[in-house]
N, C-alpha and C positions, 0 to 999 in steps of 0.2 A: 504494500500500500504506500502510495506516495505521501511524503511528509507535507503537511499544510500548516505552516507556522501560525497563521492567524486563527485557524480552527483550534489548534492545540492551545494557544495562549488564551483565547477567549473561553474555552472550556475549562481550563485550569483556573482562570479568574472566577468563573461562575461557581466552581467548587468552593473557592475561598469566600465568595459572597454568601453561599449557603451556610458555611461555617460561621461567618460573621452574624448572619441572621439568627442562628441558633444561640450564639453567645449573647446577643442583644436581648433576645426574648427570654432566655433562661437566667442569665446572670444580672442583666441590667433592668429587667422587667420593662423593656421598651417595646411597644407593639405597633406604633404608627410609622415612625421613620424606618424601622427595620423592614417592614413590608414594602415600603417604597424602594429601598435599595435592593431588596431581594428581586423585585420585579424588573427594575432597570438593569441591574448588574447581571442577571441571568439572561435577559433578553438580547444582550450583545451577542453572545455565542449562538443563541437560537437563530438570530437573523443572519449571522455568518453562515450557519449550517444551511439555512434556506437559500442563501445566495449561491452556495456551492451546488445546489440542485436546480438553479435557474435554467429556464428554457430559452432565455434571450439575454442579450447584453443589457438591455434596458431594465429588465427584471433584476439582473445581477447588481447593477448599479443602484437601483432603488433599495434593495435589501441591505446593501452595504451602507447606504446613506442612513437608513434606519438604525443600523448597528452603531454607526458613528454618533448619531443623536442620542441613543440610549447610553453610550459611553459618556457623553457630555452631561447627561442627567445624573448618571452615577457619580461623576466627579462632584457635582453639586451636593448630592446627599452625603458623600464622604466628608466634604468640607463642613457641612452642617453638623454631622455627628461629632466631628472633632471640636468644633466651636462650642457645642453644647456639652462637651465632656463625656460623651458616651463611649468614645474610643480614645486610646492613648496616641501620642505622637508617633510611637513606633508602629502601631497598627496602621495608622493613617499613612505614614511615609511609605511603608511597604506596599500597601494597596494602590496608592497613587502612582508609585513607580511602575507597577505592572500595568495600571490603567493607561498611563501616559504612553507607554510603549505600544499598547494595543491601539490607541488613538492615532499614533504616528503611522503605524502600519496600515490601518484602515484609510487614513487620509492619502497615503501614498498610492494605495490600490485604486482609490476613487479617482485620484488625479490621473493616473496612468490609463484607467478605463475611459475617462472622459476625453483624453487626448486621442486615444485609439479610435473612439467612436466618431471623432471629427474627421478622421482620415478617409 
């Protein structure tokens, strides 16, 4: 099976988000923000997976655009969780580092896809 970096990274990030959700729910007794980050953080990989199964270049680009937007939303929820002291700086820094890398890869793929679509 061919390696797909964005699929692997977004899946692994989703696993970490599920673990964060469980921590927030069980240890911090936080039930609203945790659900928001669970939805957006796991949606990144789900949309990447859908993009991989696209039947057209337009559909591929659309699904990756949604994944990128979900990543931006997840970035917001992580910042809010840190600012409201639900997560430590170490947890935040680690997750943001992974998320920023995912966002850079998604942006590069989208940029390349759009350039190739114009040719």
